[in-house]
C-alpha positions in Angstrom: 4.3 7.3 -52.0 6.9 5.9 -49.4 7.8 7.9 -46.5 11.3 9.4 -46.0 13.8 7.7 -43.9 14.0 8.9 -40.3 16.8 11.6 -40.0 16.7 11.5 -36.1 19.0 9.1 -34.2 16.9 7.4 -31.4 18.1 5.7 -28.4 17.0 3.1 -27.5 15.9 2.6 -31.2 12.9 0.0 -31.0 11.7 -0.2 -27.4 11.4 1.6 -24.2 11.8 -0.5 -21.1 10.5 0.3 -17.7 11.7 -1.5 -14.5 9.5 -2.1 -11.5 8.3 -2.0 -9.1 5.4 0.1 -10.3 4.2 1.5 -7.1 5.9 4.7 -7.9 6.7 6.6 -11.2 9.1 4.8 -13.3 11.1 6.9 -15.9 12.8 5.8 -19.1 14.8 8.0 -21.1 14.8 8.5 -24.8 17.6 10.4 -26.6 17.1 12.1 -30.0 20.1 13.3 -31.8 20.0 15.3 -35.2 23.1 14.3 -37.4 22.0 16.0 -40.5 22.5 19.4 -41.6 18.7 20.2 -41.5 16.6 21.7 -38.9 14.1 19.1 -37.5 10.9 19.5 -35.7 9.9 16.5 -33.6 6.8 15.3 -31.7 6.3 12.1 -29.7 2.9 10.3 -29.5 1.6 7.2 -27.5 -1.2 4.7 -27.6 -1.8 5.4 -23.8 -1.5 9.0 -23.1 -3.1 8.7 -19.6 -0.5 6.2 -18.4 2.6 8.5 -19.4 4.1 11.9 -19.1 6.5 12.9 -21.6 9.0 15.6 -21.2 9.4 17.4 -23.7 6.9 15.8 -26.0 7.8 18.1 -28.8 10.4 20.6 -29.9 13.1 21.7 -32.5 16.4 20.0 -33.0 19.0 22.0 -35.0 21.9 20.1 -36.6 24.3 18.2 -34.4 22.1 18.8 -31.4 21.0 16.0 -29.1 17.8 16.3 -27.0 17.1 13.9 -23.9 13.4 13.3 -23.5 11.9 11.7 -20.2 9.2 9.0 -20.5 7.4 8.7 -17.2 5.3 5.8 -16.4 2.6 6.6 -13.8 2.1 4.1 -10.9 -0.3 1.2 -11.6 -1.1 -2.3 -10.3 1.3 -4.5 -12.3 0.1 -7.9 -13.6 2.6 -9.9 -15.3 0.2 -12.0 -17.1 -1.3 -9.0 -18.7 0.0 -8.5 -22.2 1.3 -5.2 -22.8 0.4 -3.5 -26.1 1.7 0.4 -25.3 3.6 1.9 -28.1 5.3 5.3 -28.7 5.8 6.9 -32.1 8.6 9.6 -32.8 7.7 11.6 -35.7 9.9 14.3 -37.2 9.8 16.8 -40.2 12.3 19.2 -41.8 11.5 22.8 -41.2 13.1 25.9 -42.9 13.9 27.8 -39.7 13.7 27.9 -35.9 11.2 30.6 -35.9 8.2 28.7 -37.3 5.0 27.9 -35.4 5.3 24.0 -34.6 1.5 23.7 -34.4 0.8 25.1 -37.8 3.7 23.2 -39.2 2.3 19.8 -38.3 -1.2 20.8 -39.5 -0.1 22.1 -42.9 2.6 19.3 -43.5 1.9 16.5 -46.0 1.7 13.2 -44.2 4.1 11.8 -46.8 6.9 14.1 -45.6 6.6 13.1 -42.0 9.2 10.8 -40.7 8.1 8.5 -38.0 9.7 5.6 -35.7 7.7 3.3 -33.7 8.9 2.0 -30.2 7.2 -0.7 -28.0 6.9 -0.6 -24.3 8.5 -3.5 -22.1 7.7 -3.8 -18.5 10.3 -5.5 -16.4 9.9 -6.9 -13.0 12.8 -7.2 -11.0 12.7 -10.9 -10.1 16.4 -11.3 -10.1 16.8 -9.0 -7.1 16.0 -11.8 -4.8 18.8 -13.9 -5.9 21.2 -10.9 -5.8 22.3 -11.2 -2.3 23.1 -15.0 -2.4 25.2 -14.2 -5.8 27.2 -11.6 -4.2 28.5 -13.8 -1.5 30.8 -15.7 -3.8 32.7 -13.1 -5.6 34.3 -14.0 -8.9 32.4 -17.3 -9.5 30.6 -17.4 -12.9 26.8 -17.2 -12.8 26.2 -20.6 -14.6 28.1 -22.4 -12.2 26.0 -21.6 -9.0 23.3 -24.2 -8.6 19.8 -22.9 -7.8 19.1 -25.3 -5.0 21.4 -23.6 -2.4 20.0 -20.4 -3.2 16.4 -21.5 -2.8 17.2 -23.7 0.4 17.7 -20.5 2.7 14.5 -19.0 1.5 12.4 -22.0 2.1 13.9 -22.3 5.5 12.7 -18.7 6.3 9.3 -19.4 5.1 9.1 -22.5 7.4 10.4 -20.6 10.4 7.9 -17.8 9.6 5.1 -20.3 9.4 6.0 -21.7 12.9 6.4 -18.3 14.4 2.9 -17.4 13.1 1.3 -20.5 14.3 2.8 -19.9 17.9 1.6 -16.5 17.8 -1.9 -17.6 16.6 -2.0 -20.2 19.6 -1.0 -17.5 22.2 -3.7 -15.2 20.8 -6.2 -17.9 21.1 -5.2 -18.5 24.7 -5.4 -15.1 25.8 -9.0 -14.8 24.2 -10.0 -17.8 26.0 -8.7 -16.3 29.4 -10.3 -13.2 28.6 -13.6 -14.9 28.0 -13.3 -16.8 31.2 -12.6 -13.7 33.2 -15.6 -11.9 31.6 -17.8 -15.1 32.5 -16.6 -15.1 35.9 -17.2 -11.3 36.5 -20.7 -11.8 35.0 -21.5 -14.6 37.3 -20.4 -12.6 40.4 -22.3 -9.7 39.4 -25.5 -12.1 39.1 -25.0 -13.5 42.5 -24.6 -10.1 44.2 -27.6 -8.6 42.4 -31.1 -10.0 42.1 -32.5 -10.6 38.6 -33.7 -7.3 36.9 -32.3 -3.7 36.9 -32.6 -3.2 40.9 -29.1 -2.5 42.4 -27.7 -4.6 45.5 -29.1 -2.1 48.0 -32.6 -3.0 47.1 -32.1 -6.1 49.6 -31.4 -3.8 52.7 -34.8 -2.3 53.3 -35.9 -5.5 55.3 -32.9 -4.9 57.6 -33.4 -1.1 58.1 -37.0 -1.9 58.8 -36.1 -4.0 61.8 -33.4 -1.5 63.2 -36.1 1.1 64.5 -38.0 -1.8 66.4 -34.8 -2.5 68.7 -34.7 0.7 70.4 -38.6 0.7 70.9 -38.6 -2.6 72.5 -35.9 -1.8 74.8 -37.4 1.5 75.9 -40.7 -0.5 76.7 -38.7 -3.0 78.7 -37.0 -0.2 80.6 -40.5 1.6 81.2 -41.8 -1.5 82.5 -39.0 -2.3 84.7 -39.1 1.2 86.2 -43.0 1.1 86.5 -42.7 -2.1 88.4 -40.1 -0.7 90.6 -42.1 2.6 91.4 -45.4 0.9 91.9 -43.7 -1.5 94.5 -42.3 1.3 96.5 -45.5 3.8 96.4 -48.2 1.0 97.1 
């Protein structure tokens, strides 16, 4: 037995588009409208429940009512080469009144009476944004008449200038590192010349000097005593 046709009007009807960058939450809106004269209960499912947050993910839509559903894609590392297989499915079922318990309705309903619509997810990376400033410079010009080379030329020049600037900065950093190494080497050699090998400080050389200092006064005293003794002996004897 084939399933009944979907009574809900779903916009967009076939796919949900999410536009990057995907470093933050990206939201796509889904509009559900009930053009019929019946009360409908809806529920939204996805193949990747951990990657999306859907508000509301279920509810009741009375005739001529419209509900906006927000589908929020959580941040992730986007790989354009990775094939996206995420899908959503909007299910709907006719209910007798608004006072029913939605959970029990879905459990007791026959699967053949459930209407469903599948939507695929499309990830878009805003590559066209890089060319937007160049196209805005010439207002009124059709997009197909603008060559691609003039647009890409400023970008390549900026890349060359940035590479030259990076090389100059790298050269200056190497020269600074060499100067610092030479300064450290000079300081080390100066320290080795002032200090003997080993852990002794510079003052370890001075004991030989301090040892000779006490000998100078004692020598002078002996000379003076000798002269005084000579003079005294001369006058006394």
